[in-house]
N, C-alpha and C positions, 0 to 999 in steps of 0.2 A: 610497540603499541600503535596500531594503525586502523583507522576506519576505512574499510575496503570499498564501501559504497552503500547503496540501499539494500536492505534485507527484505522487509515486507512492509505493507501498509495494512492496518486493520480498521475497518469501518463498521457502521451500524446498519442493520436492516430490520424491518418489522415483519417481513415475510420471507422466511428462509426458502420456501418452495419456489416462489417467484424469482427470488435472487438466483437460485440454482439454474432455473430455466434461462434467465437472461445471460448470465456469465458463461454458461456452457453452450447453449444453443445459438445465441446471438453473437457473443464475443469470441466463442470458440476456445475458451480456456479449458484446461483439464481440472476437474475436481480431484485434487490430490490427497485431500484428507477430509473425511466427514467425522467430526468428533463433537464434543460438547464444550461449552464454556466451563473451564475448570473452577470458576468461582460461582457458577449457577448451572448445575448439570441438567436442569429442566429444558434448556434451549441449546440450539446448535451453535457450533463454531465451525464455519466452512472455510477451507483453504483452496484457492485456485492458483494455477501457475502453468509452467511449461511442462514438458513431458515427464520430468522428474521432480518438479517442485524445487528447482535449484534456487538457492539464495539470490535475491535480486529480481525474482520473477513472481513473487508471492503476493497475492491480494486476498485478504481474509476478512470475514464478516462475522461479527457477533449478532446473534438474533435477540432482539428485544421486542416482543410482540406488541407491547403497549407504547412503544416509542412515539412521541409526538413529532410534529413537523419541525425541521431545522429552521432556525431563524439565522440567516447568514450574517456574518460580521467578522470582526477582527479577533486576533489571538486564536487563530484556527489554522488547521491544515485545509486550505480552501480549494485545492484541486490536486488530483493524482494523475500523473502522466503515465501512459502505457506506450512502450516502444513498438514500432512496426518497421520492417526492413528497408523501406524505400519511400520516395515521394509518390511513386505509382500506387503504392499500397493505400495511400490516403484517398485516392480517387476511387479505388475499390470500396473502401469503407463508406465513402459518401453515398455511393449507390446502395450499399447494404443497409445503411441507416434509413434511407428512404424506403427501402423494401420492408423493413421491420418497424417502420414508423417510430424511430428513435429520434428524439429532439436533438438537433445538432446545429453548429454554426457553419462557417465556411472555412476553407483551407486558408490559413493565415500564417505568416512568419512570426515567430517569437524567438528572440535570442539567436538568430541565425539559422533556425531550423523551421521547416514547414510543419504545421500542427493542425489538428482538427478537434475542436471542443464538442462534447456531447454530454448528455445526462442519462442516467438509467431511470427506471420506473419510479424511483423514490427521490429523484433529483440529485443523486450523487454526482458531484462535479468531476468530470473526467476529461482528459486530453490525450489524443493520439499524437505521438511525435515521431517524425521520420528519422531513421538512422542513416539516411542517404550519405551524409558527410560526417557522421559521428565517428569518433575514435575513443580509445580508452577501454574501460571494462566491457567485455563482449556481452551480447544478449544471450538468452537461452535458445532452446530449440522447440518449436511448436509440436504439440502432440500429433502423431501421425493419424489419429482417429478423430481429429477435430473437423467440424463441418466447414471451417474456413481453410482455403488453400494455403499451404505452408509458405508460399512466396509472399503472402499478404498477412500472415498470422502475427499475433501479438507475441513479442519475444522477451518481454520483461518490463520492469518499472523504469520510467523515465523521471525527469525532474519533479520533485515534490514542491508544491507551491505553499508557502506560509504567508498569511496576511496578518500583520501585527500592528499594534497601536504605536509601538516605539521600537524601531529597528535597532537602535543603539543598545538595547537590552539583549536582543537575540544574537546579534553578530558576534560578540565576544564568546558566547557559549559555543557557537560553531567554530570559530577560529582559535581562541585561546584554550578552550577546554578540549574540544573534539578534533582539532587539527585540520579543519577545512581551510581552503585557501580561496581568496577572491579570484573570480574569473571575469570580472567586468559587470556590465549592466545592459539593459535594453529598455526602451520607452514603455511606460505603463499604458495599459489599454484604455484607461480612464483619463481623459484630458485634465491637466492641471495637477496630477498626482506625481510623486517622486518616481524616478526610474526604479525598475525592479532589479535588485541586486542578485548576482549569481555566485554561488560558492560550490566548490567541488572537492572531492577527497580521493585518496588512493591513486589509482591509475587514471582517474578523470573520466570525462565523457558523461553522457546524459544519465547513465545508470548510477552515477555518484552525486548528482547535483541536487542542491536545495536552492530554490528561488525565493527571495524575501521581498515582499511588497509591504510598504508602510502606508497605512490609510488612517487619516484623522477625521474622516467623514462618516464612519460606520460605527454602530454599536458593537459591543462584545457579542460574539456568536453564541447562540443558545443551541446546543447540539440536540439532535434527534435522529430519526430515520433519515438516511442519506447523508449523514455527516461522517467525518473521519475521526476515529478514536485516538490513534497514535501512529507514528512512523518509527520504524526500526532500522538501525544502521548495522552493517556487518562488522563483526570482529572475528578473528581467525579461529580461536579455540577457547576452551574453558579457562585455561591458565591465564590467558590474556584478559579475559573478561573479569577475572578476580582482580587484576591490576587496575582495570577501569573502575571497579567498585571503589577502590582506595582513592583513585584520582578524583572521581566525582564527589566523594565525601570530603576530600581535601579542599575542593572548591566550594564547600559549604552548601551543596545542594542536597536537600532531603531526598532519599532514594529508597528503593525497594531492597537493596542488597542483592545478593546472588539468588536467582529464582530458577528452578528446574522446570522447564516446560516440556520435558521428555524428548521432543523432536529437536529442540535447541535449548540453550541456557540463556538467561536474560538478566538485564538490569534495567530498571525503569526510573526515570526522574523527569521533573517538569523544568523546562527552560524558563528564563526570567519573565516571559510574557504568559506563562501558564500552559504552553503546549506540551503534551506528553511525548517524550522521547524514550525509545528503547534501544539498548545495544543487545544484539543477539548473535550467538555463535553460528558458524556455517554448518555445524553438525550437532547431533548425529545424523539427522535427515529423516525424511518421511517414509523411507523404506525400512525403518527400524523394526516396525511391527507388521508390515504388509509387504508382499512381493510387489516389485515395481510394476508388473503387468496389471495388477489388480488394485492399485491405489484408488482410494475414494469409493470403492464399490460397497463396502460394508461399514458399519459404525466402528470406529477405532477408539479405544479407551486406553489411557495410560494405566500402568499396572496398579496404581493406588486406587483406581476407580473400577477395575475389572470385577471385583466382588459385588458391585452394585449394578452390573449390566442389565439384568432383567428389569429392575426398577427403573433404570434410566431409559431403556428402550420403550417402556410402556408410556412414558410421558411425551415422547417425540412423535411429531406428525410426519408421514412420508413426504419425501422431497418431490415426488412425481405428481403432486396435486397442485395445480396453479389456483391461487385464490383470486377471484375477480373482485 
């Protein structure tokens, strides 16, 4: 039983069409699956990633049209990192963000790597992180039809940033339950706050890392559009996931049990500060119901929803219409 690294991050958007335009046209990611929220089929669930939607490259969004503004705070996934191949790529992105009027910071070192923070149109907190000196789990391969040149393209998820009220509650979940190991720390960006703690799993590297920041000066986050719903970690296969169901239950964490998400199998539970974690299998994959060449081009529905296709399609708005 081994956590291989990051699998995906799922966030919230109030405008699926604008979200689609930003993450494909500006960030250059591939829309690898256009489907619906299996718990509310009236809204989209969009998956972005590398050329194949490999585990560790996936950024997904649930559409919640009436979602309010996020009130940032603790007990949250407060930033999602996206890996780029080199330090030079960050200079390219600095210029691209200026061109597309994307709010951003400056190129800054965090934990020994150069990074560039930015936000999307809903203030989703994102960080580009350079793979220049990174080792461990390899990144993915940018889509060859991306508007961003491959040498600068996003190649997967980097460190996930958790901001918590009490780090002593989260750390044992990562280390004792999930098997992460400590990788040191680096200074907080806010003066007077504790160092940010770094944990990694599997073969290590930025594609496996969780960064934990403890803050006692912030309220509990109130999620809304632009917030992160959960982070998922990679497990190898379905049999191993079932062992994790038993392990999480033995640690007395209430959990979802085994869940079939069609493209992967999952287990959900909340760590001790209330952040939602998911364990997800590497397969079956996003080409289960679509040819690789045509991923994301039409609405994909799992078999148990296929009989409702006409009804579901009638409720969804086209993704090619930007809402001002």
